[in-house]
C-alpha positions as CSV (number, residue, x, y, z in Angstrom):
1,M,164.3,189.0,92.8
2,A,164.0,190.9,95.9
3,A,162.4,188.9,98.8
4,M,158.4,188.3,98.9
5,Q,156.6,190.0,101.2
6,F,154.3,188.0,103.4
7,R,150.9,188.0,101.4
8,T,153.1,186.9,98.3
9,R,154.3,184.3,100.3
10,A,151.3,182.8,101.9
11,I,150.0,182.1,98.6
12,H,153.3,180.9,96.9
13,A,155.5,179.3,99.5
14,G,155.4,175.6,99.4
15,Q,152.6,175.6,97.0
16,E,154.4,175.4,93.4
17,S,152.1,174.4,90.6
18,D,152.2,170.2,90.3
19,A,154.8,169.2,87.9
20,A,153.2,166.4,86.7
21,T,150.0,167.9,85.3
22,G,150.7,171.7,85.5
23,A,147.9,172.2,88.0
24,I,148.6,175.4,90.0
25,V,146.9,173.8,93.3
26,P,149.0,171.1,94.4
27,P,147.2,167.6,94.6
28,I,146.5,165.9,97.8
29,H,148.6,163.1,98.7
30,V,146.3,160.5,100.5
31,A,148.8,157.4,100.6
32,S,149.7,156.0,103.6
33,T,153.1,154.7,102.5
34,F,155.4,155.2,99.4
35,A,157.3,152.4,97.3
36,Q,161.1,152.4,97.8
37,P,163.7,152.0,95.2
38,G,165.4,149.2,97.1
39,A,165.3,147.1,100.2
40,G,166.7,149.5,102.7
41,E,167.8,152.3,100.2
42,W,164.8,155.6,101.4
43,A,163.4,157.4,99.5
44,R,162.2,161.3,100.4
45,Y,158.8,159.6,101.9
46,D,158.2,156.6,102.9
47,Y,155.4,156.3,105.5
48,S,153.0,159.1,106.0
49,R,153.2,159.1,109.8
50,S,156.9,160.4,109.2
51,G,156.4,163.0,106.3
52,N,153.7,163.2,103.7
53,P,154.0,165.9,100.5
54,T,150.5,167.8,101.3
55,R,151.5,168.3,104.7
56,K,155.2,169.0,103.9
57,A,153.8,171.9,101.4
58,L,151.6,173.2,104.3
59,E,155.1,173.2,106.7
60,T,157.1,174.7,104.1
61,T,154.2,177.9,104.0
62,L,153.9,177.9,107.7
63,A,157.8,178.2,108.6
64,S,158.3,180.8,105.8
65,L,155.4,182.8,107.3
66,E,156.8,182.3,110.8
67,A,160.2,183.8,109.6
68,G,161.6,180.1,110.5
69,T,163.2,177.1,108.9
70,A,161.0,174.6,109.6
71,A,157.6,173.4,111.0
72,L,155.8,170.6,112.0
73,A,151.9,169.9,111.6
74,F,150.0,168.1,114.2
75,A,146.6,166.8,114.3
76,S,145.6,169.4,116.7
77,G,147.1,172.4,118.8
78,M,147.1,170.4,121.4
79,A,148.6,167.6,120.1
80,A,151.6,170.5,119.3
81,T,151.5,171.7,122.6
82,H,152.2,168.3,124.2
83,C,155.1,167.4,121.6
84,V,156.9,170.3,123.5
85,T,156.2,169.0,126.9
86,M,158.2,165.4,125.7
87,L,160.8,167.0,125.2
88,F,161.2,167.4,128.8
89,G,161.4,164.5,131.7
90,H,161.3,164.0,135.8
91,G,162.1,166.6,137.8
92,D,162.0,169.3,135.0
93,H,159.8,172.4,135.5
94,I,157.9,174.3,133.0
95,L,156.7,178.0,133.7
96,A,153.9,179.2,132.0
97,G,152.3,182.6,131.9
98,A,149.1,183.2,133.7
99,D,146.9,184.0,131.0
100,I,146.4,180.8,129.0
101,Y,144.3,178.9,126.8
102,G,142.4,176.3,128.9
103,G,143.3,173.0,127.8
104,T,147.1,174.4,127.8
105,Y,146.4,175.0,131.6
106,R,144.6,171.3,131.7
107,L,147.2,169.0,129.9
108,L,150.4,171.0,132.1
109,H,148.7,170.4,135.8
110,K,146.8,167.4,135.0
111,I,148.9,165.0,132.1
112,V,152.2,166.3,132.1
113,N,152.9,166.5,135.8
114,R,152.0,162.6,136.0
115,S,155.6,161.6,134.4
116,G,157.5,163.9,137.1
117,I,157.1,167.3,135.7
118,E,156.3,170.1,137.5
119,A,154.5,173.2,136.0
120,S,153.2,176.8,137.6
121,L,152.0,179.8,136.4
122,A,153.0,183.5,136.5
123,P,152.2,186.6,134.8
124,S,154.2,187.2,131.9
125,S,153.0,190.3,131.7
126,D,155.0,191.0,135.1
127,L,158.6,190.9,134.3
128,A,159.4,190.9,137.8
129,A,156.8,188.1,138.9
130,L,158.0,185.7,136.3
131,A,161.5,186.2,136.5
132,A,160.5,185.2,140.3
133,A,158.8,182.3,139.4
134,F,161.5,180.1,138.1
135,Q,163.0,177.5,139.4
136,P,167.1,176.0,139.1
137,N,165.5,173.1,137.2
138,T,162.9,175.4,135.0
139,R,163.6,174.3,131.3
140,L,160.8,175.8,129.7
141,L,158.7,179.2,129.6
142,W,155.8,178.7,127.8
143,I,153.5,182.0,127.2
144,E,151.0,183.5,124.9
145,S,150.8,187.0,123.7
146,P,147.7,188.0,123.6
147,G,146.7,186.3,126.5
148,N,143.4,183.8,126.5
149,P,141.3,185.2,127.8
150,L,142.4,188.2,129.5
151,M,144.1,189.9,126.7
152,S,147.3,190.6,128.5
153,V,150.1,191.7,126.5
154,T,153.5,190.0,127.1
155,D,157.2,191.0,125.9
156,I,158.3,188.6,124.0
157,A,161.8,189.8,123.7
158,A,162.0,190.5,127.0
159,C,161.0,187.2,127.8
160,A,163.3,185.5,125.4
161,E,166.2,187.4,127.5
162,L,165.1,185.7,130.8
163,A,164.6,182.3,129.5
164,H,167.6,182.1,127.9
165,Q,170.0,183.8,130.4
166,R,168.2,180.6,133.0
167,G,169.0,178.0,130.5
168,A,165.6,177.4,129.3
169,L,163.2,177.5,126.4
170,L,160.6,180.0,125.4
171,A,157.9,178.9,123.6
172,V,155.0,181.3,122.5
173,D,151.8,180.3,121.8
174,N,150.8,182.6,118.7
175,T,147.4,181.7,118.0
176,L,145.5,184.9,118.8
177,A,148.1,186.9,116.9
178,S,148.6,185.0,114.3
179,P,152.1,185.3,112.1
180,V,150.0,188.1,110.4
181,L,150.4,190.9,113.4
182,T,153.2,188.9,115.7
183,R,156.2,186.9,114.8
184,P,158.0,185.5,117.9
185,L,161.1,183.9,116.5
186,E,161.9,187.5,115.1
187,L,161.8,188.5,118.8
188,G,164.3,185.7,120.1
189,A,161.7,182.9,120.6
190,D,162.9,179.3,120.6
191,I,159.6,177.6,119.4
192,V,156.0,178.7,117.8
193,M,153.3,177.0,118.2
194,H,149.7,177.8,116.3
195,S,146.3,176.2,116.7
196,A,145.8,175.6,112.8
197,T,142.3,174.9,113.6
198,K,141.9,178.8,114.2
199,Y,143.2,181.6,112.0
200,I,145.3,179.3,110.0
201,G,142.6,177.1,109.1
202,G,140.2,179.7,109.6
203,H,136.6,178.7,108.5
204,S,135.7,176.5,111.1
205,D,136.3,173.4,109.3
206,V,139.6,171.9,110.3
207,L,141.0,170.9,113.5
208,G,144.8,171.0,113.5
209,G,148.4,172.5,115.2
210,A,151.7,173.5,114.2
211,L,155.2,174.0,115.8
212,V,157.8,176.2,114.0
213,V,161.1,176.8,114.9
214,Q,164.5,178.1,113.5
215,D,167.2,175.8,115.0
216,Q,167.5,172.6,113.0
217,A,169.1,170.4,116.3
218,L,165.8,171.7,118.2
219,Y,163.8,170.9,115.0
220,D,165.4,167.3,114.9
221,K,164.3,166.8,118.3
222,L,160.4,167.9,118.1
223,Y,160.6,165.8,114.8
224,F,161.3,162.6,116.7
225,V,158.7,163.2,119.4
226,Q,156.4,163.9,116.7
227,N,157.3,160.4,114.3
228,A,157.6,158.6,117.3
229,T,154.1,159.6,119.2
230,G,152.4,159.8,115.6
231,A,150.3,162.8,116.2
232,V,150.1,164.4,112.8
233,M,148.0,166.2,110.3
234,G,146.2,164.2,107.6
235,P,146.4,165.6,104.1
236,F,143.1,166.9,103.5
237,D,143.4,169.1,106.8
238,A,146.7,170.0,105.9
239,F,145.3,170.9,102.6
240,L,142.5,172.8,103.9
241,C,145.3,174.7,106.0
242,S,147.3,175.8,102.8
243,R,144.0,177.2,101.4
244,G,143.1,178.9,105.0
245,L,146.6,180.9,104.7
246,K,146.3,181.8,101.2
247,T,144.1,184.8,102.7
248,I,145.2,184.8,106.2
249,A,146.5,188.4,106.0
250,L,143.3,189.7,104.6
251,R,141.0,188.0,107.1
252,V,143.1,189.0,110.0
253,R,143.5,192.7,109.1
254,E,139.7,193.2,108.6
255,Q,138.9,191.3,111.8
256,S,141.4,193.5,114.0
257,R,139.7,196.7,112.4
258,T,136.6,195.2,113.1
259,A,137.4,194.2,116.7
260,H,138.8,197.5,117.5
261,E,135.7,199.7,116.7
262,L,133.5,196.9,118.8
263,A,136.0,197.0,121.8
264,Q,135.6,201.0,121.4
265,F,131.9,200.5,121.3
266,L,132.1,198.3,124.3
267,A,134.3,200.5,126.4
268,G,131.7,203.2,126.2
269,H,128.5,201.0,126.9
270,Q,126.4,201.4,130.5
271,R,126.4,198.0,130.8
272,V,130.3,197.2,130.7
273,Q,132.4,197.1,133.2
274,R,135.7,196.9,131.6
275,V,136.9,196.1,128.0
276,L,140.1,194.1,127.9
277,Y,141.4,194.6,124.0
278,P,145.3,195.5,123.4
279,G,144.6,198.6,120.8
280,L,142.8,200.3,123.5
281,P,145.0,203.1,124.9
282,E,143.9,202.1,128.4
283,H,145.1,198.6,128.1
284,P,148.1,198.7,130.5
285,G,150.0,196.2,127.5
286,H,148.9,198.9,124.7
287,E,152.7,200.2,124.4
288,I,154.3,197.0,124.1
289,A,151.4,195.9,121.6
290,Q,152.0,198.9,119.4
291,R,155.8,197.6,118.9
292,Q,155.1,194.1,118.9
293,M,151.9,193.8,117.0
294,Q,152.1,194.7,112.9
295,G,149.3,196.4,111.2
296,G,146.7,195.6,113.7
297,F,145.8,194.4,117.5
298,G,143.9,191.1,116.8
299,A,140.8,189.9,116.4
300,M,140.2,189.1,119.8
301,L,138.4,190.7,123.1
302,S,137.0,190.3,126.3
303,F,134.8,192.0,128.4
304,E,133.3,192.2,131.5
305,V,129.4,192.6,132.2
306,K,128.0,194.4,135.3
307,G,126.4,191.8,137.4
308,D,127.2,188.5,138.2
309,Y,127.7,185.0,136.4
310,A,123.9,185.3,135.3
311,A,124.2,188.5,134.1
312,A,127.0,187.1,131.5
313,K,125.3,184.1,131.2
314,R,122.1,185.9,129.5
315,V,124.4,188.1,127.1
316,V,126.5,185.3,125.7
317,E,123.0,183.5,125.2
318,S,121.2,186.1,123.9
319,T,123.0,187.1,120.7
320,K,121.9,186.3,117.2
321,L,125.0,187.1,114.7
322,F,127.7,185.8,117.5
323,Q,127.3,182.0,117.8
324,L,127.7,180.8,121.1
325,A,130.7,178.5,120.9
326,V,134.3,177.7,122.0
327,S,137.3,178.2,119.6
328,L,138.1,181.5,117.7
329,G,139.7,182.6,114.3
330,A,137.0,181.9,111.7
331,V,135.1,184.1,109.5
332,E,132.0,183.6,111.6
333,S,132.1,185.6,115.0
334,L,131.7,183.5,118.1
335,I,130.9,184.5,122.0
336,E,131.6,182.8,124.7
337,Q,131.8,182.4,128.9
338,P,134.9,181.7,129.6
339,A,134.0,180.5,133.1
340,S,132.0,177.9,132.1
341,M,133.4,176.9,128.6
342,S,136.7,177.6,127.5
343,H,138.4,177.8,130.7
344,A,135.9,175.2,132.7
345,S,138.7,173.0,132.8
346,Y,140.9,175.6,135.4
347,D,140.3,174.6,139.0
348,R,138.3,177.0,140.3
349,Q,140.3,178.8,142.7
350,D,142.9,179.2,140.2
351,R,140.8,180.5,137.3
352,L,139.0,183.4,139.9
353,A,143.0,183.9,140.8
354,N,144.1,184.5,137.5
355,G,141.4,186.8,137.3
356,I,138.8,184.8,134.6
357,S,135.7,186.5,136.7
358,D,132.5,184.7,136.4
359,G,131.3,187.7,134.4
360,L,134.0,187.4,131.8
361,I,132.8,187.1,128.2
362,R,135.1,186.1,125.5
363,V,134.5,187.7,121.5
364,S,136.2,186.2,118.6
365,V,135.1,188.7,115.9
366,G,134.4,187.2,112.2
367,L,133.8,189.4,109.2
368,E,130.4,190.1,109.3
369,A,129.8,194.0,109.1
370,V,130.9,195.7,112.4
371,E,127.5,197.5,112.0
372,D,125.6,194.3,112.2
373,L,127.6,192.9,115.2
374,R,127.4,196.2,116.9
375,D,123.9,196.0,116.8
376,D,123.7,192.7,118.0
377,L,125.6,193.0,120.9
378,E,123.9,196.2,121.8
379,Q,120.5,194.1,122.1
380,A,122.4,191.6,123.5
381,L,123.4,193.5,126.3
382,G,119.8,195.1,126.7
383,V,118.7,191.6,127.5
384,A,121.2,191.3,130.4
385,G,120.1,194.6,131.6
386,G,116.7,194.1,131.4
């Protein structure tokens, strides 16, 4: 039989029917510990922190969808990110893209630095600037594409070459693109991270994270850290993520189509100063996105309204269908102001220096009808203009 397509693997990889009962949905294994065949003789599972059948099923699916060989599921995306940073120690340097999630910025600058690990930011969409930002002790390059919240597009293959030439690992936060649109391991990345809370879960009802790799030795190091520190995903969350993955291709592609239409609408709106969406031809990363993203440009977009902080605040507080909330990737559309919400953890000087203005608005496009979402934005922009 030929290799299965993405949509088929999303449903079947790691999700075999239960051998004992024939149930087509694998059971949720809630046991915290497992009986062993003898003292000092270890079966496949012994203690749920070290491994759980429900979590393993999800990890198998994720590895397949991200073109990896193994995956680890965590209690949150930040737990997964923290696990990667714990590969390094005092005197090492982590270089990250400037357009990254606020929680990652906070972790690097206010937690990881306590261990003597230096962290700095550089625009990952500018390869010359990124190359200049490497230091002799740089051990990790951390990027997002599209970036959060400015939707910058980074050439992942070029970053992999850049990092490897300098003896560093490349880790990619692939949350916004999802494996439906981009698979960084195929482009040379060493580690892929997901906030499984977002498109993997897809329904705003689960918290989780994941790491996926191809190299077994690297997996062993990450597994050791995860097992030693214990930030693992629970079985109920793993079940919800596995269920979410079965529809991820359909959801992400439809959401991307709607986002593209909304980006075009906003680009022509008199009250909008600029729109940040990789699918628009005027986006500086459009050509790379065409090459790197398959089947769409994502369901996230940002835009700046004409006016100030207060004008943007009025917009996000005036929508009816777009709910005012952080997070993204679910069936419900969300809207937020990064300066006061998702990226409030940035030091203001760093936030403004990296292009996250007070008037910026970030939108996560859900599965509602595009006509209704467009009308909602229209009326909210009218309120802001009034």
